[in-house]
C-alpha positions, 0 to 999 in steps of 0.5 A, spaced: 379 183 566 379 187 560 384 193 560 384 200 556 392 202 556 393 209 554 399 211 550 402 206 545 410 207 545 415 202 546 415 203 554 407 201 554 409 194 550 412 192 557 406 194 560 401 190 555 406 184 555 406 184 563 398 184 563 397 179 558 402 174 561 396 174 567 391 173 562 388 180 561 385 183 554 388 189 553 385 195 548 390 200 546 388 208 545 394 212 541 393 217 537 398 214 531 395 209 526 401 204 528 404 206 534 409 201 537 405 197 542 399 196 537 402 189 535 402 186 542 395 189 544 388 186 542 385 192 539 387 199 538 383 205 538 386 211 534 384 217 539 389 222 543 390 220 550 389 227 552 382 227 549 378 225 555 371 224 552 374 220 546 377 215 552 371 215 556 367 213 550 372 207 548 372 205 555 364 205 555 364 201 549 368 196 550 366 195 558 373 195 560 374 194 568 381 198 568 384 204 565 391 205 566 398 207 563 405 207 564 412 211 563 408 217 561 406 224 564 400 227 561 396 221 560 396 219 567 391 225 568 386 222 563 387 215 566 385 219 573 379 223 570 376 218 566 376 212 572 373 217 577 367 218 572 366 211 571 367 209 578 373 204 576 379 203 580 385 207 580 392 208 584 391 216 583 385 221 584 384 226 579 386 231 584 393 228 585 394 227 578 393 234 576 398 236 582 403 231 579 402 233 572 401 241 572 407 244 574 403 250 577 400 246 582 406 242 583 410 248 585 405 251 590 405 244 594 413 244 594 413 251 597 407 249 602 411 243 604 418 246 604 420 241 599 427 245 596 426 247 589 428 253 585 424 260 586 419 261 580 413 265 578 407 263 574 403 266 569 397 265 566 396 272 562 401 275 557 400 282 559 402 281 566 408 277 564 410 283 560 409 288 566 414 284 570 419 282 565 424 287 567 424 284 574 426 277 572 434 275 573 438 271 568 439 266 567 432 263 568 428 257 565 421 258 562 417 252 562 409 250 559 406 248 565 403 241 562 407 238 557 411 232 556 418 230 553 421 237 555 417 241 550 418 248 550 423 248 556 428 253 555 434 256 558 434 264 557 439 269 558 436 276 556 430 279 555 429 278 548 430 270 549 425 270 555 419 274 551 420 269 545 420 263 550 414 265 554 410 266 548 412 259 545 410 256 552 404 259 552 402 256 545 404 249 548 401 249 554 394 247 554 392 250 561 395 257 558 400 257 564 407 258 564 413 258 569 419 262 569 424 259 574 431 261 577 436 257 574 440 252 579 447 250 577 449 243 579 448 236 576 441 234 574 439 227 577 433 222 576 431 219 582 427 213 582 422 211 588 417 206 590 412 208 596 411 202 599 407 200 605 413 202 609 415 209 606 418 212 600 424 207 598 429 210 593 431 205 588 436 208 584 439 215 582 442 216 575 446 222 572 442 225 567 446 228 561 443 232 556 445 234 548 450 239 548 448 242 555 446 248 551 441 253 554 436 251 549 437 244 549 434 240 555 434 233 551 436 227 555 441 223 551 444 219 557 442 216 564 449 214 567 449 210 574 452 210 579 452 218 581 458 219 586 454 222 593 456 223 600 452 220 605 449 226 607 447 227 600 444 220 600 440 222 606 437 228 604 435 225 597 431 220 601 428 225 606 426 229 600 423 223 597 419 222 603 417 229 603 414 229 596 410 222 598 407 225 604 406 232 601 402 229 595 399 223 599 402 218 595 402 211 597 403 204 593 406 207 587 412 209 583 415 216 584 420 219 579 424 225 581 428 230 577 433 234 581 439 238 581 444 236 586 450 241 588 455 239 594 450 236 599 444 240 597 438 238 593 433 242 589 427 239 586 425 241 579 419 236 578 416 229 579 411 225 577 407 219 580 410 214 575 416 211 572 420 214 567 420 214 560 425 211 555 425 204 558 427 207 565 423 201 568 429 196 564 434 201 567 431 201 574 432 193 574 439 193 572 441 199 578 437 196 583 435 189 582 427 191 582 423 189 576 419 195 577 414 194 571 412 187 575 411 191 581 407 197 578 402 192 575 401 188 581 399 195 584 394 197 578 391 190 579 390 192 586 396 189 591 397 195 596 401 190 601 408 190 596 414 191 600 420 193 595 428 192 597 432 195 592 440 192 592 444 197 589 448 194 583 456 195 583 457 196 576 457 202 572 451 202 567 449 207 562 443 207 557 445 211 551 439 214 547 440 214 540 437 221 536 437 222 528 438 227 523 431 229 519 429 224 514 425 217 514 428 212 519 428 205 516 432 200 520 438 200 525 445 197 523 449 192 527 445 193 533 443 185 533 451 184 532 453 188 538 448 184 542 450 177 540 457 179 541 456 182 548 459 189 546 452 192 548 448 189 554 441 190 551 438 195 546 431 198 545 428 200 538 423 206 540 421 208 533 418 203 527 421 203 520 418 208 516 417 214 522 419 221 520 424 224 524 423 232 524 428 234 530 432 231 535 430 236 541 425 232 545 425 225 548 419 223 544 424 223 538 429 218 540 430 212 535 433 207 540 437 206 546 443 202 548 445 199 554 452 198 557 455 195 563 462 195 565 466 194 571 470 201 571 470 208 568 475 206 563 472 200 560 465 204 559 469 209 555 472 204 551 466 200 550 462 206 548 467 209 543 467 202 540 460 200 539 459 208 536 463 206 530 459 200 529 452 202 531 448 206 526 441 209 524 439 208 516 434 212 512 430 210 506 436 211 502 440 206 506 444 212 508 447 214 515 442 219 519 445 217 526 447 223 531 454 221 534 457 227 536 453 228 542 456 222 546 463 225 547 467 219 544 463 218 537 464 222 531 458 224 526 460 221 519 458 228 516 
């Protein structure tokens, strides 16, 4: 088949390689001139994955048999829309894709289905917001309804912060919709699910740690496994995953749930009918033994009879994301050496040499990620602290630009 893949980041390399290993021709659509996945694709169109008309034109011109994406949120909506218009197969309809990529529609269904989630208000008009701002309690979280990579997501503590955050969110939201929701105290987790023919199967639950845990930072710097949980909470998580699959009528597809857990309770932040980004598909394999990229490709190629049987790992696992100060990224230092010695299990380079780093406040600015395995927590801490002294990110002057003080063990050179 001839397949059009939307988005050309590091995660899509895995998708394209899996498709090509099965003999398919892959055409890539990505806004950047030299995205990471371009080197493994057969052809590249430099177009935005959110430009439905341009994607449709490329699909018609190339006479593709399938349009797909993986590990990214908003491009899923384009896949569904254009596939329906061209009569091409897709595992998710446009109506469902809209519900799982726009937080307004998502929240509406959560509430109707009784899925536990924070109370919220949705605004499409700034004047209405200004009239109601005095009734909002603090802390609250402001979100654009349709952005990737935590863009515009801010915790606010007072009215001035609220107004600034809402104005920014309106600017970022393509649908001009903004959510203001109650802040829920607890531990944030990422729940990876595959809804197979038997139901929604929880593959893994990992703890999500964010830079500084500050009110204006929702940027993930670490995914950590396992998460200590009672049997009651494990059951509640599994029930919630099935609730979501039923409410959104999702079958034979991956589901990524972001949630807050506290005690034996769960509050769903949001979810999507996809795998997580940031090489989460690799982490899922370490945590559960399931090659979720292979399972996913089987599904988009038409296999609706798959059954997955996850086997939870007994090891301690961390995927640490690497961020950098502003500058031009040119190379990673000592990553190969640490891989060869076994000090790190694997590493993933998300940015190409020459990429301009402008900020470290969204997950799209990650430079790399490194994966650690250990038998117990003390060993993990020792490994992390040791490799952080060796690993580095260099700019065009061969100077260090890696931010190390976010990991709770490494120190910045500055």
